[in-house]
KOLMARFI-245960 format. One line per field, with one value per atom (N, C-alpha, C): residue number from 1; z, x, y. Coordinates in steps of 0.1 Angstrom, whole numbers, m for minus. Example, Ala and Ser with C-alpha at 12.3 -4.5 7.8 and 13.67 -1.06 7.14 Angstrom:
! residues 2
i	c(1/1/1/2/2/2)
w	c(78/78/78/71/71/79)
u	c(132/123/132/128/137/129)
v	c(m57/m45/m33/m22/m11/0)
This chain:
! residues 516
i	c(1/1/1/2/2/2/3/3/3/4/4/4/5/5/5/6/6/6/7/7/7/8/8/8/9/9/9/10/10/10/11/11/11/12/12/12/13/13/13/14/14/14/15/15/15/16/16/16/17/17/17/18/18/18/19/19/19/20/20/20/21/21/21/22/22/22/23/23/23/24/24/24/25/25/25/26/26/26/27/27/27/28/28/28/29/29/29/30/30/30/31/31/31/32/32/32/33/33/33/34/34/34/35/35/35/36/36/36/37/37/37/38/38/38/39/39/39/40/40/40/41/41/41/42/42/42/43/43/43/44/44/44/45/45/45/46/46/46/47/47/47/48/48/48/49/49/49/50/50/50/51/51/51/52/52/52/53/53/53/54/54/54/55/55/55/56/56/56/57/57/57/58/58/58/59/59/59/60/60/60/61/61/61/62/62/62/63/63/63/64/64/64/65/65/65/66/66/66/67/67/67/68/68/68/69/69/69/70/70/70/71/71/71/72/72/72/73/73/73/74/74/74/75/75/75/76/76/76/77/77/77/78/78/78/79/79/79/80/80/80/81/81/81/82/82/82/83/83/83/84/84/84/85/85/85/86/86/86/87/87/87/88/88/88/89/89/89/90/90/90/91/91/91/92/92/92/93/93/93/94/94/94/95/95/95/96/96/96/97/97/97/98/98/98/99/99/99/100/100/100/101/101/101/102/102/102/103/103/103/104/104/104/105/105/105/106/106/106/107/107/107/108/108/108/109/109/109/110/110/110/111/111/111/112/112/112/113/113/113/114/114/114/115/115/115/116/116/116/117/117/117/118/118/118/119/119/119/120/120/120/121/121/121/122/122/122/123/123/123/124/124/124/125/125/125/126/126/126/127/127/127/128/128/128/129/129/129/130/130/130/131/131/131/132/132/132/133/133/133/134/134/134/135/135/135/136/136/136/137/137/137/138/138/138/139/139/139/140/140/140/141/141/141/142/142/142/143/143/143/144/144/144/145/145/145/146/146/146/147/147/147/148/148/148/149/149/149/150/150/150/151/151/151/152/152/152/153/153/153/154/154/154/155/155/155/156/156/156/157/157/157/158/158/158/159/159/159/160/160/160/161/161/161/162/162/162/163/163/163/164/164/164/165/165/165/166/166/166/167/167/167/168/168/168/169/169/169/170/170/170/171/171/171/172/172/172/173/173/173/174/174/174/175/175/175/176/176/176/177/177/177/178/178/178/179/179/179/180/180/180/181/181/181/182/182/182/183/183/183/184/184/184/185/185/185/186/186/186/187/187/187/188/188/188/189/189/189/190/190/190/191/191/191/192/192/192/193/193/193/194/194/194/195/195/195/196/196/196/197/197/197/198/198/198/199/199/199/200/200/200/201/201/201/202/202/202/203/203/203/204/204/204/205/205/205/206/206/206/207/207/207/208/208/208/209/209/209/210/210/210/211/211/211/212/212/212/213/213/213/214/214/214/215/215/215/216/216/216/217/217/217/218/218/218/219/219/219/220/220/220/221/221/221/222/222/222/223/223/223/224/224/224/225/225/225/226/226/226/227/227/227/228/228/228/229/229/229/230/230/230/231/231/231/232/232/232/233/233/233/234/234/234/235/235/235/236/236/236/237/237/237/238/238/238/239/239/239/240/240/240/241/241/241/242/242/242/243/243/243/244/244/244/245/245/245/246/246/246/247/247/247/248/248/248/249/249/249/250/250/250/251/251/251/252/252/252/253/253/253/254/254/254/255/255/255/256/256/256/257/257/257/258/258/258/259/259/259/260/260/260/261/261/261/262/262/262/263/263/263/264/264/264/265/265/265/266/266/266/267/267/267/268/268/268/269/269/269/270/270/270/271/271/271/272/272/272/273/273/273/274/274/274/275/275/275/276/276/276/277/277/277/278/278/278/279/279/279/280/280/280/281/281/281/282/282/282/283/283/283/284/284/284/285/285/285/286/286/286/287/287/287/288/288/288/289/289/289/290/290/290/291/291/291/292/292/292/293/293/293/294/294/294/295/295/295/296/296/296/297/297/297/298/298/298/299/299/299/300/300/300/301/301/301/302/302/302/303/303/303/304/304/304/305/305/305/306/306/306/307/307/307/308/308/308/309/309/309/310/310/310/311/311/311/312/312/312/313/313/313/314/314/314/315/315/315/316/316/316/317/317/317/318/318/318/319/319/319/320/320/320/321/321/321/322/322/322/323/323/323/324/324/324/325/325/325/326/326/326/327/327/327/328/328/328/329/329/329/330/330/330/331/331/331/332/332/332/333/333/333/334/334/334/335/335/335/336/336/336/337/337/337/338/338/338/339/339/339/340/340/340/341/341/341/342/342/342/343/343/343/344/344/344/345/345/345/346/346/346/347/347/347/348/348/348/349/349/349/350/350/350/351/351/351/352/352/352/353/353/353/354/354/354/355/355/355/356/356/356/357/357/357/358/358/358/359/359/359/360/360/360/361/361/361/362/362/362/363/363/363/364/364/364/365/365/365/366/366/366/367/367/367/368/368/368/369/369/369/370/370/370/371/371/371/372/372/372/373/373/373/374/374/374/375/375/375/376/376/376/377/377/377/378/378/378/379/379/379/380/380/380/381/381/381/382/382/382/383/383/383/384/384/384/385/385/385/386/386/386/387/387/387/388/388/388/389/389/389/390/390/390/391/391/391/392/392/392/393/393/393/394/394/394/395/395/395/396/396/396/397/397/397/398/398/398/399/399/399/400/400/400/401/401/401/402/402/402/403/403/403/404/404/404/405/405/405/406/406/406/407/407/407/408/408/408/409/409/409/410/410/410/411/411/411/412/412/412/413/413/413/414/414/414/415/415/415/416/416/416/417/417/417/418/418/418/419/419/419/420/420/420/421/421/421/422/422/422/423/423/423/424/424/424/425/425/425/426/426/426/427/427/427/428/428/428/429/429/429/430/430/430/431/431/431/432/432/432/433/433/433/434/434/434/435/435/435/436/436/436/437/437/437/438/438/438/439/439/439/440/440/440/441/441/441/442/442/442/443/443/443/444/444/444/445/445/445/446/446/446/447/447/447/448/448/448/449/449/449/450/450/450/451/451/451/452/452/452/453/453/453/454/454/454/455/455/455/456/456/456/457/457/457/458/458/458/459/459/459/460/460/460/461/461/461/462/462/462/463/463/463/464/464/464/465/465/465/466/466/466/467/467/467/468/468/468/469/469/469/470/470/470/471/471/471/472/472/472/473/473/473/474/474/474/475/475/475/476/476/476/477/477/477/478/478/478/479/479/479/480/480/480/481/481/481/482/482/482/483/483/483/484/484/484/485/485/485/486/486/486/487/487/487/488/488/488/489/489/489/490/490/490/491/491/491/492/492/492/493/493/493/494/494/494/495/495/495/496/496/496/497/497/497/498/498/498/499/499/499/500/500/500/501/501/501/502/502/502/503/503/503/504/504/504/505/505/505/506/506/506/507/507/507/508/508/508/509/509/509/510/510/510/511/511/511/512/512/512/513/513/513/514/514/514/515/515/515/516/516/516)
w	c(919/911/916/919/924/918/915/910/897/889/877/866/861/850/839/827/815/804/799/789/777/765/752/745/735/728/723/729/725/731/739/744/759/767/781/782/782/781/794/805/819/828/836/846/859/869/883/883/875/874/886/889/900/897/902/900/911/916/927/922/921/917/928/932/943/938/946/943/943/933/933/927/919/913/898/890/876/876/873/874/859/855/841/841/829/827/814/814/802/799/787/783/768/763/748/743/730/724/727/732/736/750/758/772/781/776/784/789/785/790/787/774/770/776/777/782/797/804/818/820/811/811/807/797/793/804/812/824/833/836/845/840/827/820/817/820/818/805/796/783/784/792/794/809/811/825/828/839/843/846/843/847/861/867/881/886/900/906/912/919/926/923/923/920/932/938/949/944/946/940/950/953/961/974/981/993/992/980/978/975/981/979/970/962/953/945/938/929/916/909/896/886/876/866/854/853/842/828/827/814/815/804/804/812/811/818/834/838/852/856/848/850/852/843/843/856/860/872/885/884/895/895/884/883/875/865/857/843/837/823/816/803/795/782/778/765/757/748/740/730/728/718/704/702/689/692/685/689/688/697/698/695/685/681/669/665/654/644/632/622/618/619/615/625/637/648/649/655/657/669/671/682/695/697/710/712/701/702/706/701/705/719/724/738/748/744/754/748/740/734/745/745/755/768/769/781/778/767/763/773/776/784/777/785/779/785/777/782/790/796/804/795/782/772/768/772/768/756/750/738/742/733/736/736/747/749/742/729/722/726/731/735/747/757/769/766/757/753/746/737/730/740/749/759/767/772/780/771/759/750/747/746/744/756/768/780/780/776/776/765/753/742/746/752/757/767/775/785/778/767/760/748/747/737/723/720/707/703/693/688/676/679/668/674/665/670/674/685/690/680/670/661/648/648/636/635/623/622/625/632/635/623/612/600/594/598/592/600/611/619/616/618/616/627/625/635/649/648/661/668/660/666/672/665/670/683/684/697/708/705/716/720/710/713/722/719/727/742/743/757/764/756/762/766/758/762/775/778/790/802/800/810/814/804/807/817/820/829/844/846/859/868/862/869/880/889/899/893/884/877/862/856/841/835/825/819/805/803/790/783/772/765/752/752/741/737/745/741/732/732/724/710/707/694/682/682/670/673/685/688/685/683/681/694/694/706/714/707/714/721/713/719/730/729/740/753/751/762/769/761/767/774/769/775/789/789/802/812/808/817/823/814/819/829/826/835/848/848/861/869/862/870/875/868/874/886/885/897/909/906/917/923/916/921/928/929/937/928/915/906/905/902/899/883/878/864/860/851/845/832/829/817/810/798/790/778/776/765/762/749/745/745/747/746/761/763/777/782/772/777/783/778/784/798/799/812/823/820/830/832/822/823/831/832/837/849/850/859/873/883/897/899/895/896/883/881/868/871/865/866/852/853/840/839/826/823/812/813/802/801/789/787/796/799/808/822/827/841/846/859/866/867/863/865/875/882/892/891/902/903/910/903/909/908/917/915/903/895/883/885/896/899/901/905/908/896/885/874/863/854/843/830/819/806/804/807/805/813/826/835/830/826/821/809/800/787/791/800/803/809/818/824/814/804/794/784/779/768/772/785/790/784/778/772/770/767/763/748/745/731/725/713/707/700/700/693/678/673/659/652/641/633/619/611/597/597/591/589/577/567/554/551/559/557/544/538/527/532/523/526/527/532/535/522/511/498/493/501/497/487/485/476/483/477/483/471/473/463/466/456/458/449/455/447/435/424/412/411/402/400/393/386/379/387/400/408/407/416/416/422/420/426/416/419/410/419/414/421/418/429/428/424/413/410/418/417/425/420/429/426/426/435/435/433/423/420/418/428/428/426/415/411/411/418/417/420/429/432/438/432/436/436/447/450/441/442/435/442/435/441/454/463/476/475/484/484/477/469/461/466/477/483/498/505/519/525/536/543/538/542/538/523/517/503/500/490/486/477/479/470/466/453/447/455/459/467/458/461/453/463/460/469/461/465/458/469/466/474/466/469/461/466/458/461/473/483/495/505/503/512/520/532/541/543/538/539/549/559/568/564/563/560/573/579/592/591/602/602/612/615/625/618/627/622/612/601/591/581/582/573/559/557/543/540/551/549/544/550/546/532/530/517/506/508/499/496/506/504/497/500/493/478/475/461/453/459/453/451/460/459/451/445/436/443/456/464/466/461/462/449/442/429/432/422/423/410/410/399/389/395/386/393/385/390/384/386/380/389/387/396/387/390/382/392/387/395/387/393/386/373/373/361/350/352/342/347/339/343/346/357/361/361/352/352/362/374/385/387/382/383/395/399/410/417/427/435/426/418/410/401/396/388/397/409/418/421/424/427/415/403/391/389/393/391/402/412/422/435/438/450/460/472/483/493/500/510/522/534/546/553/554/558/573/577/591/599/593/599/594/602/597/595/605/604/593/590/580/566/565/551/548/558/555/556/565/568/565/562/561/574/583/597/599/591/593/586/578/571/579/576/584/583/592/592/579/575/563/550/549/537/537/548/549/544/548/544/529/523/509/500/506/498/487/489/479/469/470/461/457/455/452/440/429/418/421/431/434/441/445/452/443/430/421/411/398/387/386/389/387/401/408/422/432/442/452/461/463/471/486/493/507/515/511/518/516/504/501/509/509/516/531/537/551/555/546/549/549/539/538/550/554/565/578/579/591/593/581/581/587/582/587/601/605/619/628/625/633/633/621/619/627/626/633/647/651/665/667/658/659/669/679/690/685/681/677/679/679/680/666/656/642/632/620/610/603/607/602/610/621/629/623/625/620/625/617/621/631/631/641/656/657/671/677/669/673/681/689/695/684/687/677/672/681/676/667/670/662/648/648/635/626/633/626/619/627/621/609/610/598/586/588/577/571/579/574/567/572/566/552/550/537/526/529/519/519/531/531/522/522/514/499/495/481/476/485/483/471/472/462/460/448/446/456/459/468/478/491/502/510/511/519/531/543/556/564/567/575/589/598/612/614/610/610/624/634/648/657/652/661/668/681/689/690/686/686/698/705/717/714/725/722/715/719/712/698/695/681/673/680/673/668/676/672/660/660/649/636/637/625/620/629/624/617/623/617/603/601/588/578/582/573/568/577/574/565/567/559/545/544/531/523/530/523/519/527/523/512/509/498/485/487/475/474/484/484/488/481/485/495/507/518/522/522/526/539/550/563/568/571/577/592/600/615/623/633/643/655/655/666/662/667/663/667/678/681/670/666/655/642/639/627/627/638/640/640/644/645/631/622/610/597/597/585/580/567/561/558/555/553/559/564/569/560/554/546/555/558/567/559/562/556/565/560/568/558/562/554/540/538/524/515/521/513/519/511/517/524/537/545/545/543/543/544/543/542/551/559/568/565/564/563/576/576/589/599/594/604/609/601/605/614/612/618/634/640/655/657/669/671/671/676/676/662/653/639/632/634/627/632/645/650/645/644/639/625/616/602/602/610/609/614/623/628/621/612/604/612/622/631/629/619/617/609/614/608/597/598/588/576/565/552/549/551/549/537/529/517/507)
u	c(346/354/350/360/357/367/362/371/378/373/380/380/392/393/402/398/406/405/417/419/425/419/425/429/437/441/428/426/415/402/401/388/390/381/381/370/373/363/356/364/358/362/353/356/350/358/353/342/344/334/334/322/321/311/314/305/307/296/296/287/293/286/287/275/275/275/280/279/264/260/247/237/242/232/236/226/228/227/238/239/240/230/230/237/244/249/244/238/232/237/237/241/242/243/244/257/259/272/281/293/303/302/292/291/302/309/320/319/308/305/316/320/330/343/347/359/360/350/350/351/345/346/360/366/379/390/387/396/395/382/380/385/385/390/405/412/426/431/422/425/432/426/432/436/445/449/442/436/430/440/437/446/444/433/430/420/419/408/413/404/408/398/403/395/396/385/385/378/383/376/378/366/366/374/373/380/394/399/412/411/419/417/428/424/433/442/435/443/446/456/461/458/451/448/456/468/478/474/467/464/452/448/436/439/451/455/453/458/456/442/433/419/413/417/412/417/429/434/426/422/414/400/395/382/372/377/369/369/358/356/347/349/341/337/325/319/319/328/329/317/313/304/309/322/328/336/333/339/354/360/374/378/372/375/383/387/396/389/387/379/387/400/408/408/403/403/389/389/376/369/356/348/355/359/366/379/387/400/397/387/384/380/372/367/378/388/399/412/412/424/434/446/456/455/444/442/438/444/440/445/436/441/452/462/473/474/479/481/494/496/509/521/519/531/533/524/525/518/510/502/489/482/469/459/452/442/429/427/416/403/403/391/386/394/390/385/392/389/375/373/360/348/351/341/337/347/344/337/341/334/319/317/303/294/299/291/288/297/295/285/287/278/264/262/248/243/251/247/242/248/243/233/230/220/224/237/243/246/239/240/249/262/272/283/290/301/313/319/331/342/343/354/351/339/335/344/349/357/347/352/344/339/347/343/330/325/313/301/303/291/286/273/267/272/269/273/267/254/247/253/257/263/277/284/298/296/285/283/281/274/272/285/294/307/315/313/320/315/302/296/301/302/307/321/329/343/344/336/336/332/322/317/328/337/347/357/358/367/363/350/344/347/345/348/339/344/335/326/331/324/325/313/312/305/312/307/301/289/282/280/287/287/278/266/256/256/253/255/244/232/221/220/230/228/226/233/232/223/216/209/194/188/173/166/153/145/147/147/149/163/173/187/188/182/182/176/164/158/167/174/184/195/200/211/206/194/188/188/185/185/198/209/223/226/222/226/219/206/199/206/211/218/231/238/250/247/236/232/229/222/218/230/241/253/262/257/265/275/274/283/278/287/283/283/272/271/269/277/275/269/257/250/248/254/253/244/234/225/218/216/208/193/189/175/170/162/157/148/141/132/140/153/161/166/169/173/163/150/140/136/140/137/148/160/171/178/178/187/180/189/185/187/199/201/206/205/209/218/230/238/237/235/234/247/252/264/260/266/264/277/282/295/306/307/318/317/305/302/291/291/281/268/257/244/235/239/231/230/227/224/211/202/189/184/176/170/161/163/155/140/136/121/115/124/120/121/127/130/119/119/110/118/114/121/123/113/114/124/125/135/149/152/165/169/160/163/166/158/161/174/179/192/203/200/210/213/202/203/200/195/193/181/172/160/150/137/127/128/126/126/113/111/98/95/83/78/81/86/89/78/74/64/62/55/53/42/45/34/26/32/25/26/21/23/15/20/13/0/m9/m21/m18/m28/m26/m22/m26/m23/m9/m2/12/14/3/4/2/7/4/3/m7/m9/1/10/20/17/18/15/23/18/26/28/37/40/29/20/9/m4/m3/m15/m21/m29/m35/m25/m27/m18/m16/m6/m3/0/m3/0/15/22/36/39/46/49/61/64/75/88/96/110/119/118/126/116/119/110/119/118/126/117/120/111/119/114/119/134/139/153/156/164/168/183/188/202/209/222/230/228/232/230/237/233/240/255/262/277/283/276/282/279/270/266/266/273/274/261/257/245/232/221/208/207/200/197/184/184/172/164/150/141/130/130/119/115/124/122/117/105/99/94/98/93/94/85/85/86/93/93/91/81/78/85/86/92/84/91/84/80/83/78/90/87/96/91/98/95/105/100/108/109/121/123/127/117/118/120/125/126/137/138/147/161/171/185/186/192/194/182/173/161/164/175/179/177/175/173/186/197/209/214/212/215/207/194/186/192/195/201/214/223/235/233/223/221/216/207/202/213/222/233/245/244/255/266/265/276/275/264/262/256/262/256/243/234/222/220/212/211/200/189/178/170/161/154/158/151/155/152/159/157/155/145/142/142/148/148/141/131/124/118/113/107/116/129/138/146/148/156/170/175/189/197/207/216/227/225/234/243/255/265/275/276/285/281/288/284/284/294/293/280/276/263/252/251/240/240/252/253/249/254/250/235/228/214/206/213/207/204/211/209/220/217/227/225/235/234/243/236/243/244/256/257/256/253/252/265/276/289/296/296/301/316/323/338/343/337/343/338/327/321/317/318/312/321/332/340/354/361/376/381/384/386/397/408/419/417/407/404/395/394/387/372/365/350/345/350/346/348/359/362/354/351/342/328/323/310/309/320/321/324/327/332/323/310/301/297/300/296/307/319/331/329/323/321/315/306/299/308/320/329/341/340/351/353/353/355/369/379/393/400/398/404/392/393/382/385/374/375/374/385/385/375/375/366/351/347/333/330/339/337/335/344/343/330/326/314/302/301/290/290/302/303/299/303/299/284/277/263/257/261/256/261/272/277/267/262/252/239/234/221/220/231/230/236/240/246/257/267/278/288/292/300/315/321/335/340/353/359/360/362/363/360/354/352/365/376/389/395/390/396/392/401/398/386/378/365/368/380/383/382/384/384/370/360/346/341/331/324/316/312/305/292/284/272/275/285/289/294/301/306/294/283/271/265/265/259/267/281/289/285/283/280/267/257/244/245/253/255/261/270/276/265/254/244/234/231/222/227/240/246/244/245/243/229/219/205/202/204/201/186/182/167/162/171/168/178/175/184/181/190/188/197/190/198/196/207/207/211/201/203/208/200/206/209/202/204/211/217/224/236/236/246/245/233/231/222/225/218/204/196/182/180/189/188/192/203/208/198/191/181/170/165/154/159/171/177/177/182/183/169/159/145/140/143/138/144/157/163/158/156/150/136/128/115/116/125/127/131/140/144/132/124/112/103/101/92/97/110/116/115/110/109/118/126/135/127/130/124/134/129/138/134/144/142/150/144/151/151/162/163/166/157/159/153/161/156/150/149/143/128/119/105/99/101/96/100/113/117/110/107/100/86/79/66/65/76/77/77/86/89/83/79/76/62/60/47/41/50/47/58/55/65/65/76/77/86/80/87/93/105/112/114/114/117/123/135/142/144/148/151/139/127/115/108/99/90/78/77/67/54/54/41/44/33/34/23/27/17/17/5/3/7/8/11/0/m13/m24/m24/m20/m20/m8/3/16/16/19/21/33/40/51/47/35/31/29/23/21/34/43/57/64/64/70/64/50/43/47/48/52/67/75/89/92/84/87/78/70/62/50/45/34/21/21/9/m2/m14/m25/m31/m29/m35/m27/m33/m26/m24/m12/m9/m1/2/10/3)
v	c(506/516/530/538/552/562/573/584/580/571/567/577/581/590/584/588/583/593/597/607/600/603/599/612/612/624/632/644/652/648/637/633/629/634/629/619/606/595/593/594/592/603/607/618/615/612/609/598/588/577/568/563/554/543/531/519/509/505/494/483/471/459/448/442/433/419/410/395/391/383/378/388/398/407/409/413/417/432/439/453/458/466/471/484/487/500/505/517/523/537/541/554/554/566/568/563/561/558/569/566/576/580/574/578/573/563/558/544/537/524/514/513/504/507/520/524/520/521/517/502/495/480/475/483/479/481/491/493/482/478/467/454/452/440/440/451/451/455/460/465/479/488/501/503/512/516/529/531/543/554/567/578/582/579/582/573/572/564/552/544/532/521/509/497/488/484/474/462/450/438/426/420/408/409/420/422/427/429/435/449/458/472/478/488/495/486/477/468/474/469/473/461/464/454/458/451/455/451/439/434/424/419/410/397/392/380/382/394/397/398/404/404/390/381/368/361/363/357/362/374/380/374/369/364/373/381/390/385/383/378/388/390/399/393/395/391/404/406/418/420/433/436/432/436/432/419/408/395/395/387/385/371/365/351/351/338/336/327/332/324/311/311/299/288/290/280/274/262/256/262/258/264/261/248/244/252/253/260/275/281/295/296/287/287/286/278/275/281/291/297/301/296/299/292/283/276/261/256/243/232/222/211/203/198/191/177/168/154/153/141/139/141/138/140/154/163/177/181/171/175/180/188/193/181/180/169/174/171/175/169/157/150/157/160/167/181/188/202/202/193/192/188/179/176/188/196/208/218/219/229/225/212/207/211/209/213/228/236/250/254/248/250/247/235/232/242/248/257/270/274/286/283/270/266/266/263/263/249/244/230/229/230/228/219/212/203/212/209/217/217/208/208/216/222/230/243/246/259/271/280/292/299/299/306/301/289/283/287/294/298/312/315/328/337/350/360/357/353/350/338/328/316/319/328/332/340/348/355/345/334/324/317/315/310/319/332/343/342/340/338/326/315/302/303/311/313/321/331/338/329/320/311/301/298/288/292/305/311/309/306/304/316/328/341/345/354/360/370/378/389/387/386/385/397/403/415/411/415/412/426/428/441/439/443/441/427/417/403/399/405/400/407/416/424/415/403/394/382/382/370/371/359/359/359/360/361/348/336/324/323/327/327/337/348/358/352/345/338/328/321/311/318/329/337/342/347/352/341/329/318/315/316/315/326/338/349/347/343/341/330/320/309/314/323/329/337/345/353/344/333/324/317/316/310/320/332/342/350/348/356/371/380/393/395/401/402/417/422/435/433/440/438/452/453/466/463/472/470/483/486/497/494/481/477/477/488/490/479/473/462/450/448/438/442/455/460/457/460/457/443/434/420/413/418/410/417/430/437/439/440/443/458/463/478/483/496/502/515/515/527/535/548/556/564/564/572/582/594/604/613/613/621/618/605/600/602/606/609/601/598/590/598/593/600/594/584/578/563/556/542/540/533/531/517/512/498/498/487/486/486/480/480/494/503/517/526/522/530/529/538/538/540/535/538/553/561/575/582/577/583/579/567/563/571/572/580/594/600/614/616/606/607/605/596/592/604/610/619/634/635/649/656/648/654/643/646/637/633/621/617/617/624/625/611/608/595/596/585/584/576/581/573/579/571/576/587/598/608/606/599/596/581/572/558/554/543/537/531/529/522/507/499/485/477/482/475/478/486/489/500/508/519/532/543/556/566/575/585/597/600/610/622/634/647/648/653/656/671/675/689/696/689/695/695/691/689/675/672/658/649/636/625/614/606/595/583/571/558/555/551/548/533/530/516/512/499/493/499/504/508/496/487/475/463/455/444/431/423/410/399/391/379/366/356/343/341/348/347/333/326/312/310/304/303/292/292/282/269/258/244/243/234/232/230/236/235/246/254/265/279/279/292/291/300/299/305/299/304/298/304/299/299/289/288/295/303/311/303/303/295/304/308/315/328/336/348/359/364/375/386/399/410/423/432/445/456/467/479/491/499/511/523/533/546/552/556/561/551/539/528/522/518/511/497/487/473/467/460/452/438/432/418/412/404/398/383/376/362/358/345/340/340/338/337/325/327/317/316/325/325/328/336/340/354/362/377/384/381/388/382/369/364/370/373/380/394/401/415/414/405/404/400/392/389/401/409/421/431/431/441/436/424/419/413/411/405/390/384/370/365/355/350/342/342/334/327/316/308/313/318/322/333/340/351/364/375/387/399/410/422/434/442/454/466/477/489/500/506/517/512/500/495/489/490/485/473/463/452/456/451/454/442/441/430/432/426/428/416/418/407/410/422/426/438/442/454/467/470/482/482/471/470/475/470/474/489/494/508/517/513/520/519/509/507/516/521/529/522/512/504/506/509/510/500/496/485/488/488/490/476/470/456/455/442/439/440/436/436/449/460/472/472/465/465/457/445/436/440/446/448/463/472/485/497/496/507/505/517/517/523/514/518/528/528/537/550/551/564/573/585/595/592/598/598/604/615/622/613/607/599/586/581/569/573/585/590/592/596/600/588/576/565/560/561/555/565/578/588/598/593/601/611/607/616/629/629/642/652/647/656/661/658/662/651/654/644/639/648/644/644/655/657/658/650/651/664/672/684/680/681/678/687/700/709/705/701/698/685/675/662/665/673/675/684/693/700/691/682/673/663/659/650/657/669/677/678/680/681/668/657/644/641/646/644/650/662/669/662/659/653/639/631/618/619/630/632/622/622/613/619/612/617/616/627/627/641/643/656/663/655/661/650/654/644/640/645/641/629/626/615/602/592/578/573/566/560/549/543/533/538/551/557/559/556/558/546/547/536/528/516/508/515/521/527/539/547/558/554/542/537/533/528/524/536/548/560/565/564/568/559/546/538/541/545/549/562/571/584/583/573/570/569/562/559/570/576/588/599/601/611/609/596/593/594/591/591/581/568/559/557/551/549/538/528/518/517/517/515/503/493/481/483/482/484/471/465/452/455/454/457/471/481/495/501/496/502/492/481/472/479/479/486/501/506/521/524/535/538/543/545/549/562/572/585/583/576/574/566/556/548/556/566/574/583/588/596/587/575/566/564/561/558/571/582/595/597/594/596/586/574/564/568/573/578/590/599/611/606/597/591/586/578/572/583/593/604/613/612/619/610/597/589/577/575/563/551/540/527/521/518/513/499/490/476/475/472/471/457/451/438/440/435/438/426/423/413/419/432/440/442/434/435/448/454/467/477/476/485/483/470/466/473/471/476/491/498/512/519/514/521/515/502/495/498/499/500/486/476/462/454/442/433/420/417/405/395/383/374/362/359/348/336/324/312/302/297/286/290/302/307/310/310/314/325/331/341/333/335/328/335/348/355/370/378/392/398/409/415/430/435/450/456/469/477/474/473/471/457/447/433/429/436/432/433/422/422/413/414/405/391/387/374/368/376/372/370/379/378/365/362/350/338/338/326/323/333/331/327/333/330/316/311/297/287/291/282/276/284/279/286/296/304/296/297/290/298/312/320/321/326/327/342/347/361/364/354/356/364)
């Protein structure tokens, strides 16, 4: 790809972009959210047409990729960051959508289709029946189905756009094995990720993008994380960490207005949370879940996929019924029957799936940010000016890449949408903020900003509960780590005790020590 340009209304997404990918290599593309990575891949996959430039592919010069079907005919497949599957179809039907094998009589040959799907599922390490409806799978499992769908095309070039965002460490290891086998078979692989440790683990060469322009292509073995970050963001990133961490016992002495200090009680106190009987609750079943988060404390809820972390968050936020247990906020029992009850009690929740559960995609950035705290912008009539001023403040603080806070949130990249969702709750400043995978799909610069803001919230007295599969993130910001496994609390680690190895041991049930 050379001289590629792409203009959207008010935004120049790509400017004289170039990219060279060789057969038998894994070529990583890195850059901040809004740098143009997805736009460039969408052009290569036939979703967008470029305004300028030339594409040469597999010996053919100056080709035109009119649509996604043409890209697939050429041998180009893409695994999208935002899944392109259908909940109402089975796993096998999703993998072979539009390409189902047919019998001599013209009917869909389901047996052959499911046999082919099973081979692909085994390849990506997903143990589900091909006839399972997609709606019954977790986000991580659906991402593996997306990868299996791309592999089914037997393409010359396969594009992976943030493929591990929803995957566990074990699933990521399996995916890397698949990618290495593709490279060994002479396939070309483009790999997009904000996780630099993955880039150095899997890539042969790295291309850096910034503001829609090419910043250089370098061999991965010759690069350093610091160099990549500097090219991506144009500056050095300061280290993020707690300046006032809690002590190992989970308490902190907080200054009082009269001088001296006071011990901070639990702001969120969850006791004995137990789920509904089997068959009446989707996902992992919760069993006697108890945890506490104090004002000014950041607690990380860690565990493998399906451990019950998100189910716990949904129960606390009133979005999932439970059979027994109680929740107290700031020392007072909170009868949480639904989401409005939770918000009234002072609980905020940033969901894992921003598009399905967190954002109004066709509304403006400003109105999305204001959605959880409308009364503060006017009791009868909402002040558009006040809403947009507040939104503009958070746009600058979170470095959200947009032309205006009036534009639809749908027009933003995935990482910038995540920042808008976080800003919605930062603006409200709840007593308790639960954030489920807060930096999924967010670039390294944006991730540092999110961490800084969560730390600022905690240091202003908010109790923060973070659900994260990113263990370096957990170890960076958490005062304590509570680990879940099979719907139960498997153990708890102080900041001093917590290591990636200890967390994985507890999450997998292999720890010999007793940390509960």
